[in-house]
C-alpha positions, 0 to 999 in steps of 0.5 A: 514402582514402574507405574508410578515412574511412568505417571511421574514422567507423563505429569512432568513431560512439559519440563523435559521439552528440548530447549529449541522446542521450548523457545519455539513455543514461547516465540508465539506468545506476547513478550509479557506472557513469554516472560511469565512462562519462566515460572512453569518449572526450573527448566523453563526459567531461562526460556526467554533468554534464547528467543530470536524474536523480541517484540516489545509493545508498551500497550500490553503493560497498560492493560493492567490496573496494577501497572507501576511507573516504568514497568515497560522500560524495566521489562526490556532492560531485564529481558536484554540482560538475560539474553544468551547472546545468540543472533536476533531475527526480529526486534520490534519496539512499539512505545510512546516516544514521550514516555517520561521514563524513556530516555534516549540513551536507553532507546539507543542502547536497545537499538545497539543491542539489536544491531550487535546481535545481527538483527535482520528485521528491525521495527521502531514505532510510536503511538498516541503521542506528538513527540517523535523519536529523534537521534537514532544511533549511527550503528543502525544506519550501518548495520551489515545484517539488516534485511528489513527496516521499518520506522514509524513516527521518526524524525530522521536526521541521518548520519553522514555515513549510511550503508545497508549492504543487505537491506531488501525492505525499507518502510518509512511511515510518518517520517520527517526527513531532515536534509535533502542530500542525506535523504537522496543518499538513503534512497540510492544504490550507494546506501541500499545496493540490493533494496527491492521493496520501498514503502513511504507513507505520510512522510514530509521533508523540511526545506526539501522539494524533491526526493530522488529514488535511484535504486536499480534493484528496486522492484516494489514501490509504494508512495502515499501522501508525500505532502506535495513532494516531487518524486523522481524515480530513476534507474529502477526496474519496478514490478509493482507500483502503488502511487497515491500522491498529489502530483504525478511522479517524474518517471521515465519509460524504462522504469515502468516497462517492467511493471506488472501491477500498478495502482494510481490515485492523484489528489490535485486542486486545479486552482493551486496547480503550479505547472500548466494543467495540460502538462500535469495531465499529460504526465499522468496519461504518459504513465498509462501509455508506458505501462505496456506489460501491466497485468493488473491495474487500479485507477482510483477516482482521483486519477480518473477525475484529473485526466477526464478533460485531458484524455479526450483531447490528447490525440497522441494518447488516443493513437498510442494507447490501444496497442500498448496494453495487451497484457492487462487482464484485471482492471479496477476503477473508481468513478463518479456517477458522471457522463465524463467519467463513464466515457473515460472508462469506456475508452480505457476498456477499449484499450485493453483487448485481453481484459478478463475482469473489470471492477468498478466502484461508483463513488458519491459526487461529493465535489461537484464544484471541482468537477464543474470547474474541470468540465469547462473544456471542449466537448468530450469525445464522441463514440465515433472518435474511439478506436474501432475494431474488435474489443473486449474479446476476453472480458468474462466478469464485470463488478459494479458497486455503488450503482446509482442509475445515472445516464453515464452509468447506464451508457457504460453498462450498455457498452459492456453488454453490447461488446463483451462477446464472452461475458459470463457475469455482470454483478451490479450492486446498487446504492442503498441510499434511500433517495437513490434506491427507487431510481436505481431499481427503476433503471434496473427493471426498465432499462437493463432488459432492453439492452442488447447482450452480445454474449449468450451466456451472460447472467446479470446479478443485482443486489443492494450494497448491504449484501456486497 
């Protein structure tokens, strides 16, 4: 009899798992599978009622052929109706905004449910549809529990009262802002007094030209493709800055002095530039001058291309830049295989005496017309005009991807080999395009061995792009 009881206990061990452990196990499953776990046994019947992470994805319901109309909406209603009332850690809705069975009152009721249960992380996103979510309930914008808010494909018509007292992370992706005053109010300390991270992707504004970000606690800022909006950043002590937009931001020295990691890319059509070109380029170059404590810097080809004609003529930049960035250790740049681009990178490398790693990606010269227009300026600076003295004393690793063997690239490689005194590795990944491969291999086999290598320890590794 004792053996039978032991056997029975082992067979039914899953039924006797404590409720908190059951809920924890189910929390790792997709919501639809979590719901199915309720049929395991009588003890598991209400396991989903105590979940603290509610992640609803409509695509999970479209994978089965037997899906019935409105199943997804009914599923959410059933899940929320059986919830035990405990606080919700994360509430995520990923669905079609144009679903004919989804009504705004239902969406608002779900959001209100999450807010009522003190949700800390809320996400709303739409996919494969042209319609946007509209008229979100006011309770979402006055939540006293939210620490993270992520909105995708939303037409953000903000209420007059916006208050997130504990919000630390805000992500806005493909959001259309309505009302300049309300947008600037959202991105201010009065609405988000403790916000630390702000991400704005592919957002646009109706009848709005400028967005002002004024949050003293902001540490991490990402701005990507803001549809030619002018961005003004004030009263922020940033640590990480990613800025990939058409125009340089309107930013002051105090906001970037604390930045330790930065990434920049601009996408400008010179012919459509409303401010004076020199003024535009000077704004970009000043940002580099002000980044005095940056340790990791990424400059994409759009950033390198636009100041290519300006940095060479900006004597103020040349005078101040070399002494301003002693903290930089890691530099990544994207460049075109042109002499002017190589010269700008040479200038930058001279400006960072403590640089340890340099990563370069050589892109295809796909906008020759734009580059020829920009090249119609005074002659680029000569090496004799560059700051003198010891340089590249800390550089240990150089990675070059997409090497095409142009004169500018060869000059850059020679400069690095002749000045990096403790260089250990130079990894060159040449382009795998057939028309360029032969030329690259000739340059590598005939030219590189002739370059002076000031470092006795340096090893040069050469490979095809296919193996990078």
